[in-house]
C-alpha positions in Angstrom: 0.1 0.0 -0.1 1.2 3.5 -0.7 -0.1 5.7 2.0 0.4 10.0 1.5 -0.2 11.4 5.5 -0.5 15.2 5.2 1.2 16.3 2.5 2.2 19.6 1.6 4.0 21.3 -1.5 4.8 24.9 -1.2 2.3 27.0 -3.1 0.4 24.2 -4.8 -0.8 21.2 -2.4 -2.0 21.0 0.8 -3.3 18.1 3.9 -3.1 16.0 1.0 -4.3 12.4 2.5 -4.9 9.2 0.5 -4.2 5.2 0.8 -3.6 3.3 -2.7 -4.3 -0.5 -1.6 -2.9 -3.6 -3.4 -5.1 -3.8 -6.5 -6.9 -0.5 -5.8 -8.4 1.7 -8.7 -8.6 5.3 -7.5 -9.5 8.5 -9.5 -8.2 12.1 -9.4 -9.9 14.6 -11.2 -10.0 18.5 -11.0 -9.9 21.7 -13.1 -6.3 22.6 -14.2 -4.0 24.1 -11.9 -5.5 22.0 -9.2 -2.2 19.9 -7.9 -3.1 16.9 -9.9 0.1 16.5 -11.9 2.1 17.5 -8.8 0.5 15.0 -6.3 1.3 12.1 -9.5 4.8 13.5 -9.2 5.0 12.6 -5.4 3.2 9.4 -5.5 5.6 8.2 -8.3 8.7 9.8 -6.2 10.6 11.8 -8.7 9.2 15.0 -6.5 9.5 15.3 -2.9 6.8 17.1 -0.7 7.5 20.3 1.4 5.9 18.3 4.2 4.5 15.0 5.2 4.9 11.3 4.6 4.5 8.9 2.0 4.8 5.3 3.0 5.4 2.2 0.6 4.0 -1.5 2.7 4.6 0.2 5.7 7.8 2.1 5.5 8.1 5.6 5.0 10.1 6.6 1.6 13.1 8.8 2.2 12.6 12.0 0.1 14.7 11.6 -3.0 13.8 8.3 -3.9 11.9 7.0 -7.0 9.3 4.4 -6.9 11.0 1.5 -8.9 7.3 -0.8 -8.9 5.3 2.1 -9.7 5.0 3.0 -13.9 3.7 6.5 -15.0 2.3 7.4 -18.2 1.8 10.8 -19.0 0.0 12.7 -22.2 1.9 12.9 -25.0 3.5 9.2 -25.7 5.9 10.5 -28.1 7.8 12.3 -25.1 8.1 8.6 -23.1 9.5 6.4 -25.9 13.0 5.9 -25.5 13.8 3.8 -28.8 13.4 4.1 -32.8 12.2 0.7 -32.7 9.0 -0.5 -30.7 10.7 -4.0 -29.7 13.7 -1.9 -28.1 11.5 0.5 -26.5 9.9 -2.1 -24.6 13.3 -4.2 -23.5 14.9 -0.9 -22.5 13.1 -0.8 -19.1 14.5 -4.2 -18.9 17.7 -4.3 -19.6 18.2 -1.4 -16.9 16.8 -3.5 -14.0 19.6 -6.3 -15.2 17.4 -9.0 -16.0 18.9 -12.0 -18.0 18.9 -11.7 -21.5 16.2 -14.6 -21.9 14.0 -12.8 -19.3 14.3 -10.0 -21.1 13.2 -11.6 -24.4 10.1 -13.4 -23.1 8.8 -10.0 -20.9 9.4 -8.3 -24.1 7.5 -10.8 -26.9 4.6 -11.2 -23.6 4.2 -7.1 -23.5 4.1 -7.2 -27.2 1.8 -9.1 -27.4 -0.7 -8.4 -24.6 -0.2 -5.0 -26.3 -1.7 -5.9 -29.1 1.6 -4.9 -31.6 3.7 -8.4 -31.6 3.3 -8.0 -35.4 4.6 -4.6 -35.4 7.9 -4.9 -33.2 10.1 -4.2 -36.0 8.5 -1.6 -37.2 9.9 2.4 -36.2 7.9 3.7 -33.1 6.8 6.9 -35.1 4.9 4.8 -37.6 2.3 3.8 -34.9 -0.8 6.1 -33.8 -0.8 8.3 -31.0 -3.1 5.4 -29.1 -0.9 2.3 -30.5 2.4 4.6 -28.7 0.6 5.2 -25.6 -0.3 1.2 -25.6 3.6 0.9 -26.7 4.2 2.5 -23.3 2.4 0.7 -21.0 3.7 -2.6 -23.0 7.4 -1.1 -22.1 5.6 -0.5 -18.3 3.7 -3.9 -17.8 6.8 -6.0 -19.0 8.6 -4.5 -15.8 5.8 -6.2 -13.7 4.6 -2.7 -11.4 2.5 -2.8 -8.3 1.1 0.5 -9.2 0.7 2.7 -11.9 -0.2 6.1 -12.4 -1.5 7.2 -15.5 -1.7 11.3 -15.6 -4.3 12.5 -18.5 -3.0 9.4 -20.6 -6.0 9.2 -23.1 -6.0 13.0 -23.2 -4.7 13.5 -26.6 -6.0 10.6 -28.3 -8.6 10.0 -30.7 -12.3 8.0 -29.7 -10.9 4.9 -30.8 -7.3 4.9 -29.5 -8.7 6.2 -26.3 -11.1 2.8 -25.4 -7.7 0.9 -26.4 -6.0 2.3 -23.5 -8.1 2.8 -21.3 -9.1 -1.1 -21.6 -5.6 -1.9 -21.4 -5.4 -0.1 -17.8 -8.9 -1.6 -17.0 -7.1 -5.1 -17.9 -4.1 -4.1 -16.0 -6.3 -3.9 -12.6 -8.3 -6.7 -13.1 -6.2 -9.2 -14.8 -2.6 -8.4 -13.6 -3.5 -6.7 -9.8 -2.5 -3.8 -10.7 -2.9 -0.7 -8.7 -3.9 2.4 -10.5 -3.9 6.2 -9.6 -6.0 7.6 -12.8 -5.6 11.3 -13.2 -8.3 13.0 -16.0 -10.2 16.0 -15.9 -12.8 13.7 -17.8 -14.9 12.2 -15.3 -16.1 9.8 -17.7 -13.0 7.9 -17.7 -13.0 7.6 -14.2 -16.3 4.9 -14.3 -14.5 2.4 -12.9 -13.0 4.0 -9.9 -13.2 2.7 -6.4 -13.0 6.2 -4.9 -12.5 9.7 -6.5 -10.8 12.2 -5.1 -11.7 16.0 -6.5 -9.1 18.5 -6.0 -9.5 22.3 -6.3 -6.9 24.8 -5.7 -4.4 22.1 -4.2 -6.8 20.4 -1.6 -9.3 17.8 -1.7 -12.3 19.4 -1.9 -14.8 15.5 -2.3 -14.2 11.8 -1.9 -16.6 9.1 -3.0 -17.8 6.7 -5.2 -18.4 7.5 -8.8 -22.1 6.9 -8.7 -22.6 9.2 -6.0 -21.3 12.6 -7.7 -24.5 13.7 -9.0 -25.2 14.6 -5.5 -22.6 17.3 -5.4 -23.3 18.9 -9.1 -23.4 22.5 -7.1 -19.7 21.9 -5.7 -18.3 20.6 -9.2 -20.3 23.8 -10.9 -18.5 25.9 -7.9 -15.3 24.8 -9.1 -15.7 25.0 -12.9 -16.1 21.6 -13.6 -19.3 20.0 -15.4 -20.2 16.4 -14.2 -20.9 13.9 -17.3 -23.9 13.9 -19.5 -25.4 11.1 -17.8 -24.7 11.9 -14.3 -26.7 15.3 -15.5 -29.6 13.4 -16.6 -29.6 11.1 -13.2 -29.4 14.5 -11.2 -32.3 16.0 -13.0 -34.4 13.3 -12.7 -33.8 12.3 -9.3 -34.3 16.5 -8.3 -37.4 15.6 -10.3 -38.7 13.5 -8.1 -38.2 10.3 -9.9 -36.4 7.3 -8.2 -33.5 6.1 -10.2 -30.9 3.2 -8.2 -27.9 5.3 -7.3 -25.7 2.2 -8.8 -27.0 3.2 -12.5 -23.9 4.8 -14.1 -23.6 3.5 -17.7 -26.0 4.0 -20.6 -27.1 0.5 -20.6 -28.0 1.1 -16.6 -29.8 4.4 -17.0 -31.4 2.7 -20.6 -32.6 0.4 -18.0 -33.8 2.3 -15.2 -35.8 4.6 -17.9 -37.4 1.6 -19.4 -38.4 0.6 -15.6 -39.8 4.5 -15.0 -41.9 4.1 -17.7 -43.2 1.0 -17.4 -44.0 2.6 -13.8 -45.8 5.4 -15.3 -47.9 3.6 -17.5 -48.7 1.1 -15.1 -50.0 4.1 -13.3 -51.9 5.4 -16.6 -53.7 2.3 -17.1 -54.7 2.2 -13.3 -56.0 5.5 -13.6 -58.0 5.2 -16.7 -59.7 2.0 -15.3 -60.3 3.8 -12.1 -62.2 6.1 -14.2 -64.1 3.8 -16.7 -65.2 2.5 -13.0 -66.6 5.6 -11.6 -68.5 6.7 -14.9 -70.1 3.3 -15.2 
């Protein structure tokens, strides 16, 4: 577990307390300038806080130490590629771990297959689409078998297909490989899978809770310059209008099911009223 205890960063962060458990999935959102990326760097260990403690598996991490078991993916994949060759890019991190050559070869092959890049391994990395390049970054991290992964706006520069590809890969890393995810994004829709979402504003955590509860706090998001996802806006309108909607319904399919249930209830109520009216007339 990574535990951030009363973290401060001068003029940027204040009183940050977050725990990331093994296999966890947390989301961090907030407007631009809220301190999200600074927090990501502190979790990774490439930036030290002004005050506070970062504990990893119960041991205080000294300032200046980068967490080797924590991967970090940023918005622009081109800035994270270290080799012109796809295969060499995945192998680079493994070589720095001083692994045996046969272990490097196996992990590289497995990671390329995992990322859907096995047939492209001999191509230059710049021939890939932006989504594929981000998958290459993820494959390189996956090969190193991390315990934690921070994705900081990793899908923000991608088209819808590339975004879907990357978010599905992150889901697989979490659910199939057990990697704990810290997902940072200004887009709340991306954080639907998160167990807990932390909302930041001006360097502080101003709300934490489940994605399914976001629609109860629409005024908070308005105050900090954020908007609820469209489905949660609809949910908020319906709940505020007096209609019962399952609190856990958040996807298009779940909301469609709730609306169908509501229409059926209204139709039954209408038919019952018409029968009553007919009986009275008789």
